[in-house]
N, C-alpha and C positions, 0 to 999 in steps of 0.2 A: 422780834424778827428772827427768822430762821437763819442759821449759819450756812455758809457755803457747803460745809460737809453734809448738813441735813438736806440741802437742795440736791446735791449730787446723789445722795442716797435715795431720795424720792424719785429722781430720774431713772436710776438703775432699777428700782422696784417697778416703775411704770413699764420699762422695757420688758422685764420678766413677766409682768402681768399680761402684757400684749402677747408675748410668745406663748405663754401658758394657755391663754385663751385660744390661740391658733391651734395649739396641740390638742386641746379638748374638742374643738369643733371640726378639725380636719377629717376625722373618720366619717362624720355625718355628711360633709361636703362630697367626699369621694363616693359615698353611697348615693347621694343625690345625683351626681354625674352619671353613675351607672344606671339609675332609674330614668334619667332624662334621655340617655342613649337608647334605652328600650322603648321609650315613648316615640322617639324619632323613628325607630325601626318599624313601629306600628303604623306610621303615616304613609299615605299614598306618595309614591315617588317613581321616577324613571328607573328602569332595571339597573342601570349602572350605579345610580345613587343608592338604591336599596341594597345592592351588593356591598357597597362600601360601608353602609350602616351596619349590615349584618356582621361584617368582619370587625368593625369597631366594637360591637357588643361582645363578640367572642373574645377579642383581645383584652377588653376590660375584665371579662369574667376570669381570665387566666392570670392577669397581671395586676389587678387593682390592689391586691394585698402588698405586692412588691412596691408599687407606686407610693402607697401610703407609708410603707416602712422607710423608703428612701427619703421622702419628704419630711417625715418625723425626725429622722436622723439629722438631716441638714438643719432643721429648725432648732433642734437641741444644741447643735454646735453653735448656731448663731446666738442662742440665749446666753452663752458663756461670756462672750465679749460685747454683744450688742451690735457687732459689725460683721458683715460678710466681706472678706477680702477677695473680691472677684470682679472682673469686668465683663466677662462673658459667661453664658451658661456652662460651657464646657470647663471653665476654670474653677468652678466650685469644688470643694473637697468632696470626692465621691467615695461612698462606702464600697467595700469590696463586693464583688458579685457580678452578675451579668451586665453587659453593656458598659462596664466601667472604663474600657480602653478606647479612647477616642483620639483622633488626630486633632491638632490644635485649631486649624482653620480649614476644615473640610466643608463641603457644601452643606451637609446636614447641620453642622454647627452654625453656619451663617443663617440657615433657614430657622434654626431654633432661636437664634437671636431675634429674628423678625417676629416669630410667634410670641416670644417673651415680651417684646415691646408692645405688641398688640394687646396682650393680656393686661399689661400695666396700664395702657390707655383706657381699657374697659373699666379697670378698677377706679382710675382717677375720674372717669366720666361720671361715675356714681358717687364716689367717696371724696371728691376733691375738697369740699368744705370741711368735712370731718377731719381730713388729713391736715388742712391748713390750720384749723384750731389746735390740733394736737401738736403740730410743729411749733406754733407760737408758745405753747405751754412748756414744751421740752427745752426750747432754746432759752426761755426765761429761766428755767431751773438751772441750766448748765452755763448761763452767762456767756452765750456766744450768739453769733448772728445766724448760723445755719447748721443743719444736721450734716453729718458726714455723708459723703456721696454714697457709701454702701451701708448706711445705717439700716439696721433690721426693720426699722419703722417705715422705711420708704417702700412704696408699692412695687417698684421695679425689682426690689430684692425678693419680696414674696413671689412675684411672677417668675423670677429666675429660679428660685428654689422649686417651684411647682413644675416648670418645664424641664429642668435638669433631672428631677426625680422621675418625670415621665419618660425621658429618654433612657435613663439608667435602668428603668424597669423593663425595657425592651419594647416600649410602645413607640410607634413611628410618628413622624411629622404629618404624614398623610392621614393617619387616624385622628390626630389632633385637629386637622383641618375639617374633617368630617363632623367632629363634635364641637367645633369652635363656639357656636352659639350657646350651647349648653355650658361649656366650660367658662366662657366669659360671664354668663349670667350668674352662675353659682359663686364664682370667686369674687365677682364685683360686690354682690350682697355680703359675702363673707368678710371682705376687707372693710366694707362700710360698718358692719356691726363690730368688728374688732376695734376700729378707730373710735367708734361711739362709746364702747365700754371702757376703753382706756381714758377717754375724755371724762366720762362719768366719774371714774375713780379719782382722777386728778382734781376734779371740782370738789369732790368730797374732802380732799386734802387742802382745799382752798388755794389751788393754783389757778390764777387768773379766773376767778369765779365770775368776773364781769363779762366774760365771753360766754353767752348762754349755751346750755346744752341743747343741741338741735334735736327736734322731734324725729323719732325713728319708728317706723312700723316694722316690728320684728316678725320674721317668718318662723312658724312653729318648729320647723326642722332644724333651725340653727339656735334653738333655745339653750343648747349646751354651752354656748359662748357666754360665760359668766365670769366676771372679774374675780380672780382667785386671790387677790392681794388686799381685800378690804380690811383685813385685820392689822394692817400696818400701824405701828405706833408713832410714825413720823407725822408732823404737821407742817403746814407752810403758811406764811403770812399772807400770801396772795399779792405780794408786791408786783406792780405792773412791770411788764417786759419793756425793753427798749422799744421806742416807736417803730423802728425798722423791723423788729422781730414780729410785731403784731400787724402792721399795715402793709408791709412790702411782700407781695406774693412772688415767690421765687420763680425764675424762668421755667423751671421744670413743671411747676403747676400750671403756669400760663400756657406753655406749649401743649401740655397734655390735655388741658381742658379745651384748648382750641381744636386740637385734633379730635377730642371727644365730641366737639360740636359737629365736625365732619362725620364722625361715626354715627351720629344720630340720624343717619340716613338709612341705607339698606341694613347695615349691621345692627343698628339699634332696633329697627322694625323687626328683624328676624329674632332678636332676643326677646322682644315682647311677645311675639307669636309663640316662640318656644316655651316661655313661661306659661302662657295660656294653655297650651296643649299638655304640658306636664301637670298643671293643676287639674285639668279636666280628666286626664288619664288616671290620676290617683282616685278620683271619685267614680269614674266610669271607664274602666279599661277598654271596653268595646267601642268607645267613641271613635278611635282611629285605627282599628285593627283590620281595616279592609284596604286592599290595593286597587280597588276599582270604585266607580261611581255607585252610590246607593240609590235604589229605586224608592221614590217617595210613596208612602202608603196612600191608597185611594182616598181614605177619609181626610187625611191632612191636605192632600192635593186639592180636594174640593173646598176645604175650609180656607186655604190660602186664597183661592180664587174669589170666594165669597167676601173675604176680608178686604182684598184688593179693590173689588167693586164698591164695597160699602165705604171704604176710606175715600175713594175717589169721589163718590157721590156727596159725602159729607163735606169734604174740603172744597168741592166745586160750588157748594151752596152757600159758603161763608166767605168772608174776607179775613184779612189779617190786619194787625195794627198798622195804621198809616195808609191803608188802601181799602176804603169802604166799598163793598159791593152794593148794588142797587137794592135797597130794602133788606139786605142780608145782615145777620149779626156778625160781630167780630169774634174770631177765635183766638184765644190767648195760648201761650205755650203750655201752661198747666192743663188747659182743656185739651190741647192736642195730645199731650202725654197720657191723659186719662183715657182718651179715645183709643189710643194704641194699647194701653194696659188692658182694657176690656177685651180688645181683639186677641191679645196674647193669651188670656185665660181661656178663651174659646178655642184657640188653636191648640193649646196643651191638652184640652179635653178630647180633641179630635186626633191627636197624635197616637201612633200605635206602638212606639218603642221608646225606651228611656233616651236613646240617642236623639230621636226627633224632639223630645221635650227639652233636652239640654240645648240643642241647636236653637230652638225657639227662644229660650231664655237668654242665650248669649247674644243673638241678633237683636233682641229687644233692648238689652243693656247697651249695645253699641249705638243704637239709634237714640236711646235716651240721652247719651252723652252728646251726640251730634246735634240733637234738637235743643239742647240747653247751651250750646256754644253761642255766647252773646255776640261774637263778631260776625256771625252769619246773619244777614238782614232777615227780618221777620218774614218778608214776602217770599224769600227763598226757602225758608225752613219748611213751608208747606210742601214744596216739591221734593225736598229731602225725605219728608215723612212718607210721601207716596212711593218712595223707593224701597221702604222697609219690606213689603211683601215680595216684590221681585227679588230682592237680595236674599230673603229667607228661602225662597224657592230654590235659588242657586246653592245656598249654603247647605240645605238638606240633601240635595242631590249630588253635590260636588265637594267631597271632604277636603280637597286642597284649598278651599276658600279660607280655612283656618290655618293652613300649613304654609302657604306661600304669600310673599308680599306683592307679587306681580299679577295676582288674579285681576282680570279686567274690571270686575265690579268694584274692587277696592280702589284701583287706580282711577276709575271714573269719579268716585266720590271725592277722592283726594284732589284731583285736578279741578273739579268744580268748586270745592271748598276753598282751595288755595286762591282761586281767582276772585271770589266774592268777599272773602273775609277782610279785605283792605278797603272796601268801599264805605263811605259815610254819607250823611244826608246831602253834603255839598256835591256829591258825585251821582246824584239820583239818575240823571239821564244815561250815564254809562252803565249803571246798575240795571236799568230797565232793559237794555239790549241784552245783557248777559242773562237776566232773568227769563226773557223770552226764549233764549236758546236752551237754558236748563229745563224750562217747561216742555219744549219740543223733545229734548232728550228723554225726559221721564215718560212722556206719552208714547214715544216709540218703544221704550222698554216694556211698558205696560201692554202694548199691543201685540207683543210676541212672547207670550209666557212660556212657550215650550222649546225655545231655542237655547236655553242655558247661557253659557258664557258668550256665545257668538254674538248675541244682540248687544251685550255690554261692550265687547270689543269693537263692534261696528260703530256704535254711537260714540265711543271714546275717540276713534279715528276721526269721525265727523266733527267732534268737539275741538280736537286739535286744529283741524283745518279752519273751523269757524274762528278760533282765536287768532290765527294768522291773518285772516281776512278782516276781522274786527279791529285789530290794532292798526292795520294798514289803511283801512278805508272808512271805518265808522266811529272809532273813538276819537272825539275832538281833542282830548289831551295828548294823544300819541300820534295822530295822523301826520302832522307836519314833521314831527321828529323822525318818524319812520321813513318818510320820504327823503329827508335830508340824509339820514344814515345810509339809505340805499344808494343815494348819489355818491356819498363818500366811498362806500364799498366798491361801487362800479368804477369810480375814478382811480382808486388805489389799485384795484385788480388790473385795470387796463394799463396803468403806469408800469406795474411790474411786468405785465405781458409784453408791453412795448420795449421795455429795457432788455428783457431776455432775448427778444428777436433782433433788436439792434446790435446786441453783443455778438450774436451769431453772424449777422450780416457783415459786420466790420472786423470779424476775427482775422481775416487775411488781407485786409485793405490797408495800405499805408496812409494813415491819417494822423495828424498831430494829436498828442495826448490831451491837450487842452480841449480840442474839439470833441474827442471821445467822451471826456468827462461831462462836457456840456450836454451832449446828446443823451447820455445815460442818466444823468442826475437832474437835468432841468427840462430838456425838450421832450423826454418821454412823458413827463407829467403834463406838459403843455398839450401834447397830442391827446392824452387821456381826458383832460379837462375839456378840450374842444369837442372831442367825440361825445362826451356826456351831454354837453350843452346843445350841440347842433346835430349830432348823429354820426355814426361811423362812416357813412358814405356821403356826408354833406360836402358842399364845396369848400366850406371853411376848413374842414379837416384835411381835404386834399391840398389846400394851400399850405397848411402847416407841414404836410409830408413833402411837398415839393421844396419847401424851404430847407428841410433836412437834407434833401438830395443836393441842393445848391451849395449848402454849407460844406458837405463832404467834398464836393468837387473843388470848391474854392480853397479848402484847406489842404488839398493834395499838392504835391510838388509841381511847380510851374517852370518849364524849361525854355519856353519861347516868349518873345516880347508880346506876341499877339495874345497868348493866354493870360499874361499878366495884365494887359490892357483890358481884357474882358472881365477879369476879376474886379478891377477898379471900377468899371462901368456898372457891374451888377451889384456891387457891395452896398451902396446906400439903400436901395429898395429892400435888399435882403435883411439889412440890420433893422429897418423899420418893421418888417414882418416879425422878426425875432422879438423886438420890443413889444409889439402888439400881442404876440402870443404869451409872453411872460406876464404882461399886464392882465390879460384875460385869466391867467392861471393864479393870480393873486400875488405875484412876486413884487416886492416893494421896489420903488424907484432906485434907492441906493444899491439894492441887490442887482437890479438890472444893469446899472452902470458898471458894477464890478464884473458881471458876466461878459458884458460887451467889451470891456477893456482886456479881459483874458482872451477873448476870441480875436481881437485885433492883434494881440501879441502872437497868437498861433498863426494867423493869416500872414503876418509879416515874416514869421519863420519859414512859412511855406515858399515864399519868394526866393529864399536863398538855400532851400533844401537841396541836398545832393542825391536824395533818394529817387527811385524810379517813380514816374507819374502813373496814375491809375489808367490802365488801358481803356480806350473808348468802349470796347465791348463789355468790359467789366463794369464800367460806370453805367452803361445802359441797362445791364442786368440788375444792378443795384437799384436804379430808379424804378424799374418795373416791379421789383419786389416791394419797394416802399409804397407803390400805388396799390398793391394788393396785400398790404401788411396784415389786415384783419383775418385773411384766410390762413395765415401762417401762425396766428396766435395760439398758444397752448390752451387747453381746456381750463376754464376759470376754476374748476374744482381742484385742479392740480396745483394751483398757485396758493402759497401760504403767505398770508398777510401777518407779519410779525414785526417786532421793533428793529430787527436787523435788516430787513428789506424795504419796509415801507418808508415813504417820504414823511416828513414831519406833519402829523395829522393836526397839529395845533393850527395850521392854516385854515382848517375847516370850521374854526370857532365862529359862532354867531350868537346873537341874543337868544336864539331858540335852541341852540345845540352847544353843549359843553363837551369837549374832548378831553378825557382824562389822560394826561401825559406824565404824571408823576405820582409818587406815593406807593407805600407797600415795600416789599423786599423781594429778592429773587425767589419765585415760587417753586415749591417742590413738585415732583410729578403727581403726587396725590392731589395737590391743590389745582393743578392744571386739569386733572381728570374731573374734579369737582366742578370747575368752571364750565366744562363741556356738558355737565349733567343738568345744569340749571334749565328750567323750563319756562316757556313763555306764559305770562299770566301771573307768575308768582310774585309775592310782595317781599320787599327787603328794606332794611334800615341802612342808609348810606351816610357815612361821615366824610364829608368832602367840602373843601373851601369854607370851613367855618359853619357849615350847616349839618345838622343831623336830622334827616327826614325820611319819610316813607316813600319808596319808589317802586314802580311795577315794571317787571321785565316785559318789554313790548315787542322786541324784534331781535332775531339772531341771523347773521349772515351765513354765507357759504362756509360749511365745516365749522360753524360757530366761531369764526375768527374775529368777528366784530359782534358786540352785544350792546343793545340800546335799552336803557331804563328811562322811564318818564315819571316826572313828579305829578301830583294831582293838578298842579297849575299848568301843566303842559310843557315844562322845560325838559329837553332831552339830555341825557348824559351817556356818552358813547365810550365804550371800553374796547381796547384790543384784548385778545384772549390772555396774554401774559400779564397785562396790567390788571385785568379782572381777577386772575388767580392771586396776584400779589395783594389785592385789597381783601380778598377772602382770607388769605393767610394772616394778614395783619389785623383782622377783626374790624376793618373799616367798612366792610359790607357784610351784613349778617342777615340770614333769613328771618322774616317777621315771625314765622312759626318755627320753633325748634324741633317739631316733629309733625308728621302729617295728621290729617283729621282722623283717619281710621286708626292710626297708631295711638293717638291720644284717647280715642274712644275705647280701644282695647285695654289700655292701661286703667281707665276708669272702671271697665268691667272687671278687670283683675282685682282691683281694690275691693269691690263689692263681693266678689266670689271668695276672696281671702277671708273676709269677715264671716261669710255664711255660704260655704260651698254646697250645702244641702239644697239650696234653691235650684241647683241644676237638676235635681231628681224629683222635685215637687211638681 
C-alpha cells in the first residue's frame, strides 16, 4: 500500500501535469479564438454587430500575444503552490505592464467577475463529469473531503486566470462579450481535455481505477494537450476513497451544472452554431464571407423545385408505419433516408459553387438527424422530411440560417418537434390533431417557395396561435385544466384589482381597522369570485357590492340613537349576505365565524367611537363608486400576481387541478427569466408530491404570471411565476429535452464533419 508521502507526491505531480498541459495547449486555444473571431467577422450581421466584431479582431491581432503571455505567467505561478490565493479577478497577482493598475471594486472589475463566472459555468457544463472524477481521485490521494476553494484544478480558477490576463492585456469586457460564444466553446473543450488527460494519468498510476475513464472525442487542434508526467516513478494501490469523496457531488458542481442546464438554451445553441461555422470556415473560407443574401444558381433552384415535387409525390403515395394508406406500401425510416440521399446527390450535381454543395450537405445531415429521432412519431417524420427542400432553399439564399438561432425556419422546426416528441400511442387522438396542423404548415411552406423566411415566420405565428386554441379547446387532457386555470387567474386578478380600488376609496374614510381588513383581505375575493361565477354586472355581484357599502356605513361612528337603531335593524340580513358571500368563495365555516366575530367587535366599537361620522354626501359618493367599481379597475396587464399580493391559491385545489404552493427555494433573477421563456407545448419532467412524471405546458396567463402544466391523464398543475422559477432552480422541473431539435441535429452534423470534413467539398 502506498504511503501518505507517496500519495501526496502523486497529487502534486497530478497538479503539475494538469498545469503543464494547460501551458502546452494554451497557445493553440488563443490561436483558435483568433480564428473563430475572424469567422464571426465573415458572417452576415447588422452593421453595429459587424463593427464590434471588426474591432474585436483588430484588438486580438494587436494584443493576443500579451494575453497569452499574462495567462502563461499566472499559470506558472499557480503551478508552484497548486493554489491561487484570490477571490476576484482583479486580486490575482498581476505581471508588470499595461493594464496592471486597477481599482479594487470598480465597475469593470465587477463586470469581469460576471464574465469569469459565466466562463466557469460554460466549462462545467461540458466538463462536469471529468472534473467530478478528478476531484474524487485527488481528495482520495490527499485524504481530505474537498479541494481548496482556490485549488488550481477548479474551473473557476482557470476562468479567473483567463479573464484577468485578458484585462491585463488591454482587452475590454465589451470585446469579450462580442466573442463570448467563441471563448466559451474553446475553453470549455480545453478544460474538458485537461481534466480527461489528468484522469488518464492518475488511472495509469492506479488511483481509483474503478472509476472508468470517460470517452472523449479529441479535436485535432488541441492534440498538443498531452500529459507530460507519464514517466513518474510513483505508484498507488488504488485504495478506495471515502464514500463521501466519491458519491457526494459538491454544491459547486451541482449549482454549476444546474446553471449549465439553463445555459443549454440560447448560449448553448449559439456555441454549437459557432463551432459549425468555424469548422466550415476552415474547409471553405468563402462559406460566410458575404454580408448579404446569396442568389441561388438557376440550376440548383430548378433542382430544388424538382426534388420538392418528387418528394411530395412519393410521400403522398405511401403511408408510414401505423397508418396504412389504401393500397399503398409502407415507407420506413431507412427508405425515407435513402430517398433523400438520392435527391442530395442530384442536387450536388446541379450546384454551381462549393458553397452551394456544402450547404446541401449540411442541411442533409441536419434532416438525417431529425428523421432518425425516435421520439418523433413516424407519421410526423414524413412531414418533417418534406420540409428539407424548403429549408435548403432558405439556407442557400440566406447565410444567417447557419449563423443565428432565431431564424424562423429553425424556430418552426424546434416548436413543432418540442410539441410532438412527448406523445405516445396512448395519446393518439391528441397527436392526430397536431399532425394535421403540422401537415397544413408544411403544405403552406411548400406553396410559397419564393418568399424566403417570410413564409416560415407566418406559419410559425399561426402555429403558436393554433397551440393556444388547441390546448384551450381541443385537447381533452388539457381543456378542463386550462378552463380552471383561467378562472383562477380571472378571480385572482379581480381580487387584486378590487383590493387596490377599495384601498383608494377608503383612504380618507373613517372606518374601523377590522372592517378595512375584512374588505381588503376577504370581501375583495368574494367580489371577485361572484363576478367570475355570475358576471361583473350580474345582480349577485351588485348585491355583494351593496353589502360592502352597508358594512362601511354600519362601521362608521354613530352619534344618534336613530342611527344606532338602524344599524341594529339592518345587521342580521347584512351578516347573512356576508356569510353567503364567504361560503360562495370557499371560506370554511370556522373561518366565517372568526370573521363575523371580528366584525361584531368592530361594529360594537363604532357605537362608542368619538370620531366624526361619514358625511351623507361622502357616503353617497362611496356607494356610487362601488356600483361602478369595474369601470375604475386598473388594466389587468398592470396587475402582478405573485405570492406577496395574491390570496392563498390552495383554495382553488380540486381533483382536476393541483396548485403548487410549496417547494424549491428563492429563485434568482436568471431563473425568473427562464420561467418567463418557457413555451406552450413543451414537455417537462416534474417531481412533485411523490410523483416524477412527464407534463406538457398547456397555458400561460397574463404576463406569464400563472403557468399550467397537464399530465397525459388530464390532471392540471398550476404554478405562480416565482414558484415555477423555484422548481426550475431546484431541478424539480426539468425540460424533457436538454436541447432543441435543430441544436441536437447540428451537433450530430458536427460529429460527422469532425470525422470527415472533406464531405463538404464532395
